[in-house]
C-alpha positions in Angstrom: -84.7 -48.2 37.4 -82.5 -46.4 39.9 -84.5 -45.6 43.0 -81.7 -44.1 45.0 -81.8 -40.3 45.4 -78.8 -38.3 44.4 -77.3 -35.7 46.8 -79.1 -33.0 44.8 -82.4 -34.8 45.1 -81.9 -35.3 48.9 -81.2 -31.5 49.2 -84.4 -30.8 47.2 -86.4 -33.2 49.6 -85.0 -31.3 52.6 -86.0 -28.0 51.0 -89.5 -29.2 50.4 -89.9 -30.7 53.8 -88.7 -27.5 55.5 -91.0 -25.4 53.4 -94.0 -27.5 54.3 -93.2 -27.5 58.0 -92.8 -23.7 58.0 -95.6 -22.7 55.7 -98.5 -25.2 55.9 -101.3 -23.5 57.9 -101.3 -24.7 61.5 -105.1 -24.7 61.7 -105.3 -27.3 58.9 -103.0 -29.9 60.4 -104.8 -33.1 61.0 -107.9 -32.0 58.9 -107.1 -34.0 55.7 -109.5 -36.8 56.8 -112.3 -34.4 57.6 -115.5 -34.2 55.5 -116.5 -30.7 56.6 -113.7 -28.7 55.0 -114.7 -25.1 54.1 -113.9 -23.3 50.9 -111.2 -21.4 52.7 -109.7 -24.7 54.0 -109.5 -26.1 50.5 -107.8 -23.0 49.1 -105.4 -22.0 51.9 -102.5 -24.3 50.9 -103.1 -23.8 47.2 -102.7 -20.0 47.6 -99.5 -20.4 49.6 -98.1 -22.7 46.8 -99.3 -20.2 44.2 -97.2 -17.4 45.7 -94.2 -19.7 45.9 -94.7 -20.9 42.3 -95.2 -24.5 43.3 -98.9 -25.0 42.7 -98.6 -26.8 39.4 -95.5 -29.0 39.4 -96.7 -30.9 36.3 -97.2 -27.9 34.1 -94.7 -26.8 31.5 -92.5 -24.0 32.9 -93.6 -21.6 30.3 -97.1 -21.7 31.7 -96.1 -21.4 35.3 -94.9 -24.9 36.1 -91.9 -25.6 38.3 -89.7 -27.2 35.8 -89.0 -30.1 38.2 -87.8 -33.5 37.1 -90.0 -36.6 37.4 -88.0 -37.5 40.5 -88.6 -34.1 42.1 -92.3 -34.3 41.4 -92.3 -37.8 43.1 -90.5 -36.3 46.1 -93.0 -33.5 46.2 -95.9 -35.9 46.3 -94.2 -38.0 49.0 -93.5 -35.1 51.3 -97.0 -33.7 51.0 -98.4 -37.1 51.8 -96.0 -37.4 54.7 -97.2 -34.1 56.1 -100.9 -34.9 55.3 -101.5 -31.6 53.5 -104.8 -30.8 51.9 -103.8 -30.8 48.2 -104.9 -28.2 45.6 -108.2 -29.4 44.1 -107.7 -31.1 40.8 -110.4 -29.3 38.7 -108.2 -26.4 37.9 -104.6 -27.6 38.3 -104.9 -31.1 37.0 -107.9 -31.0 34.7 -108.9 -27.8 32.9 -105.5 -26.1 33.2 -103.7 -28.6 31.0 -106.6 -28.5 28.5 -106.3 -24.7 28.3 -102.5 -24.6 27.9 -102.6 -27.4 25.3 -105.6 -26.5 23.2 -106.4 -22.9 24.1 -105.6 -19.7 22.2 -102.9 -17.3 23.5 -105.7 -15.0 24.8 -107.4 -17.9 26.6 -104.1 -18.9 28.3 -103.4 -15.4 29.4 -107.0 -15.0 30.7 -107.5 -18.2 32.6 -104.2 -19.8 33.6 -103.1 -17.2 36.2 -106.2 -17.6 38.4 -105.8 -21.4 38.3 -102.2 -21.2 39.4 -102.9 -18.7 42.2 -106.0 -20.5 43.5 -108.0 -17.3 43.1 -110.5 -19.0 40.7 -112.3 -22.2 41.7 -113.3 -24.5 38.9 -115.9 -27.3 38.6 -116.4 -30.1 36.1 -119.6 -30.3 34.0 -119.4 -33.8 32.4 -121.8 -36.3 33.8 -125.6 -36.0 33.2 -128.5 -38.0 34.6 -128.5 -40.1 31.4 -124.8 -39.9 30.6 -122.4 -41.2 33.1 -120.1 -44.0 32.0 -121.5 -43.5 28.5 -120.5 -39.9 28.5 -120.7 -39.4 24.8 -124.5 -39.7 25.0 -124.8 -36.4 26.8 -127.8 -34.2 25.9 -126.8 -30.7 27.1 -127.1 -28.4 24.0 -125.1 -25.4 23.0 -126.8 -23.6 20.0 -124.7 -20.9 18.3 -126.3 -17.5 17.8 -123.8 -15.1 16.3 -120.8 -14.7 18.7 -122.6 -16.5 21.6 -123.8 -20.0 22.5 -127.1 -20.5 24.2 -126.7 -23.5 26.5 -129.5 -25.7 27.9 -129.2 -28.9 29.9 -128.4 -30.5 33.2 -125.1 -31.8 34.7 -125.0 -34.0 37.8 -122.5 -35.2 40.5 -120.7 -31.8 40.1 -118.3 -32.0 43.0 -118.1 -28.9 45.1 -119.8 -26.9 42.4 -121.5 -24.8 45.1 -118.1 -23.0 45.5 -117.2 -22.7 41.9 -116.5 -19.4 40.1 -116.1 -21.1 36.7 -117.0 -24.5 35.2 -115.9 -26.5 32.1 -118.7 -28.1 30.3 -119.2 -30.6 27.5 -122.0 -29.6 25.3 -123.5 -31.0 22.1 -123.1 -28.5 19.3 -124.0 -30.7 16.4 -126.8 -33.2 17.2 -126.7 -34.7 13.8 -123.0 -35.8 14.1 -121.7 -39.0 15.6 -121.8 -38.8 19.3 -118.1 -38.0 20.0 -117.9 -35.7 16.9 -120.6 -33.3 17.8 -119.4 -32.1 21.2 -117.7 -28.9 22.3 -115.6 -28.0 25.4 -117.0 -24.7 26.7 -116.0 -22.6 29.8 -118.9 -21.1 31.7 -118.9 -18.3 34.3 -121.0 -19.9 37.1 -122.5 -16.5 37.9 -124.0 -16.3 34.5 -127.8 -15.8 34.4 -129.5 -19.2 34.0 -126.9 -21.2 35.9 -128.3 -22.8 39.1 -126.6 -25.2 41.5 -128.7 -27.4 43.6 -127.3 -29.7 46.3 -127.5 -33.4 46.3 -127.6 -34.3 50.0 -125.7 -37.4 50.8 -126.6 -40.2 53.3 -124.6 -38.5 56.0 -126.2 -35.1 55.3 -123.1 -33.8 53.6 -123.1 -31.5 50.6 -120.2 -32.6 48.4 -122.0 -33.0 45.0 -124.6 -31.1 43.1 -127.0 -30.9 40.1 -126.2 -28.0 37.8 -129.0 -26.6 35.6 -128.3 -24.4 32.6 -131.3 -22.6 31.3 -130.7 -20.3 28.2 -127.2 -19.5 29.5 -125.5 -17.1 27.1 -121.8 -17.8 26.7 -119.3 -16.0 24.3 -117.9 -18.2 21.6 -114.4 -17.2 22.6 -114.9 -19.3 25.8 -115.0 -22.5 23.7 -111.7 -24.3 23.9 -110.4 -25.8 20.6 -112.5 -26.3 17.6 -116.3 -26.5 17.5 -117.5 -30.2 17.6 -113.9 -31.3 18.6 -114.4 -31.1 22.3 -114.2 -34.9 22.7 -110.4 -34.5 22.0 -110.2 -32.2 25.0 -112.4 -34.4 27.1 -110.2 -37.5 26.5 -107.0 -35.5 27.2 -108.5 -34.2 30.4 -109.6 -37.6 31.6 -106.2 -39.1 31.0 -104.6 -36.4 33.3 -107.4 -36.9 35.9 -107.0 -40.7 36.0 -103.3 -40.5 36.4 -103.8 -38.2 39.4 -106.5 -40.4 41.0 -103.9 -43.2 41.7 -102.8 -41.3 44.8 -99.8 -43.6 45.5 -98.1 -41.3 48.0 -101.3 -40.8 50.0 -101.9 -44.5 50.1 -98.4 -45.2 51.3 -99.0 -42.8 54.1 -102.3 -44.4 54.9 -100.7 -47.8 55.1 -98.4 -46.5 57.8 -101.4 -45.1 59.6 -103.1 -48.5 59.3 -100.1 -50.3 60.8 -100.1 -47.9 63.7 -103.7 -48.6 64.3 -103.2 -52.4 64.1 -100.4 -52.2 66.6 -102.8 -50.4 69.1 -105.8 -52.6 68.6 -106.1 -56.0 70.3 -107.2 -59.1 68.3 -109.3 -62.0 69.4 -106.2 -63.8 70.8 -105.4 -60.9 73.1 -102.4 -59.9 71.1 -102.0 -56.8 68.9 -103.9 -57.2 65.7 -100.7 -56.4 63.8 -99.4 -59.8 64.8 -102.4 -61.7 63.5 -101.4 -63.9 60.6 -104.6 -63.3 58.5 -104.2 -59.5 59.0 -100.6 -59.7 58.0 -101.4 -61.6 54.9 -104.0 -58.9 53.8 -101.6 -56.1 54.6 -98.7 -57.8 52.8 -100.8 -58.3 49.6 -101.9 -54.7 49.8 -98.3 -53.4 50.1 -97.1 -55.6 47.2 -99.9 -54.2 44.9 -99.1 -50.7 46.1 -95.4 -51.2 45.3 -96.2 -52.4 41.8 -98.5 -49.4 41.3 -95.8 -47.1 42.4 -93.5 -48.4 39.7 -96.2 -47.8 37.1 -96.7 -44.3 38.3 -93.0 -43.6 38.0 -93.0 -44.9 34.4 -95.9 -42.5 33.7 -94.0 -39.6 35.3 -90.9 -40.4 33.2 -93.1 -40.5 30.1 -94.5 -37.1 30.9 -91.0 -35.8 31.6 -90.1 -36.8 28.1 -93.0 -34.7 26.8 -95.2 -37.6 25.8 -98.1 -37.0 28.3 -100.2 -39.7 30.0 -101.2 -42.6 27.8 -103.5 -45.7 28.3 -101.4 -46.4 31.4 -103.5 -43.8 33.2 -106.4 -46.3 33.1 -104.2 -48.8 34.9 -103.3 -46.2 37.5 -107.0 -45.3 38.0 -108.1 -48.9 38.4 -105.4 -50.2 40.7 -105.1 -46.9 42.6 -108.8 -46.7 43.5 -109.0 -50.5 44.3 -106.1 -50.1 46.7 -107.7 -47.0 48.3 -110.9 -49.0 48.9 -109.0 -52.0 50.3 -107.2 -49.7 52.6 -110.4 -48.2 54.0 -111.8 -51.8 54.4 -108.7 -53.0 56.3 -108.9 -49.8 58.5 -112.5 -50.5 59.3 -111.5 -54.1 60.2 -108.6 -52.9 62.4 -110.7 -50.3 64.3 -113.5 -52.8 64.9 -116.5 -51.8 67.0 -115.2 -48.3 67.4 -115.7 -47.7 63.7 -119.4 -48.0 64.1 -120.4 -44.6 65.8 -120.7 -41.9 63.2 -118.8 -38.7 64.1 -120.9 -35.7 65.2 -120.6 -32.2 63.7 -118.5 -29.3 64.9 -119.7 -28.0 68.3 -121.4 -31.2 69.4 -121.0 -31.6 73.2 -121.3 -35.4 73.3 -118.1 -37.3 74.3 -116.3 -39.1 71.5 -116.4 -42.9 71.5 -113.2 -44.8 71.1 -109.7 -43.5 70.1 -109.3 -40.4 68.0 -108.3 -42.4 64.9 -111.7 -44.2 65.0 -113.7 -41.0 64.6 -113.6 -40.7 60.8 -113.1 -44.3 59.8 -116.6 -45.1 58.8 -117.2 -41.9 56.8 -114.0 -42.3 54.9 -114.9 -46.0 54.1 -118.4 -45.2 52.8 -117.2 -42.1 50.9 -114.5 -44.0 49.1 -117.0 -46.4 47.5 -117.2 -43.6 44.9 -113.5 -44.0 43.9 -114.0 -46.8 41.4 -116.8 -44.8 39.7 -115.7 -41.2 39.3 -113.2 -40.3 36.6 -114.7 -43.0 34.4 -115.8 -46.2 36.1 -113.2 -49.0 36.4 -115.3 -51.2 34.1 -114.8 -48.5 31.4 -111.1 -48.3 32.1 -110.8 -52.0 31.5 -112.5 -51.6 28.1 -109.9 -48.8 27.3 -107.0 -51.1 28.2 -108.5 -53.9 26.2 -108.8 -51.7 23.1 -105.8 -49.4 23.4 -103.2 -51.6 25.0 -104.2 -55.2 24.1 -105.7 -54.4 20.7 -108.8 -56.5 21.4 
């Protein structure tokens, strides 16, 4: 595999770098590690990219994608990580968008894809339920057809940022007598529909990131079902493969490794020398960088596969497992490097108490605790190992 950039690719990298420097909102610089981002914060960069035509690099060009090569997409991810931009949320661009342009009707594509590209429509995901998490096929939310509408009743949970959503994509059981995976449909729901209620799940730190969504006699037109009735599991698996490939976050992890090194050079170890010179710390850091380099090669293979029109395969489960494990190890090492200054929890906006410790310590603990979720969402890592055992190893 040739990892050297051609002159054309170097020119593209410089174009991307200049565009980010000149167009990324100044008020968002340094906020990528914050937990209190507003709806406007999340959408600002997405909308700028939408106007440029760069919001969906992985999409086919005919649907609004950039037409970039796998290498150009790699460069794009690297430069955004380097600049610590707040990326477009995955629910529209990386999840429901590919489902719509792959399985949707021409009318559905025309209706829904433009708002996803522009960032004008915020989407949320309605998969998990109180009794259907890793065993997603056991979901109970029902959609009963009455003429040209479905009547939906049920509950979804852990709906990330659903309080901001304009639309949601929901897995609903449309044939309770069929085998679990065969009786499910993929349905788009206007979150302003009568009967839809979003209730916050308050986290330990008081934050509001996830929600319960209740659907009570929600009337949804049949033409908002994607693909065939009772064949929604096909859409669900396709979506999860795209989601898992994106969860790997290799470029962001590489940037965070550099941040960790900078912290370790500033912090003093027990021997009075910079922590970065500590043999044990160097060993942990070296093992992490080796695993990250191996993961990057896997990601490049997946990108090349997508470039050839094959789409993500079982390799996406490998990316999901290793990517999230590396992210969690990074947060653990950062906590170790920051030491005692990682203990105070940051205050909210407007708090007049003095900060404790260096600036890089402020959000270390919240990030560490928040990223415990990474090995669970998108299909738990235990489930991903089962997929690899079955689809790759044939066990």
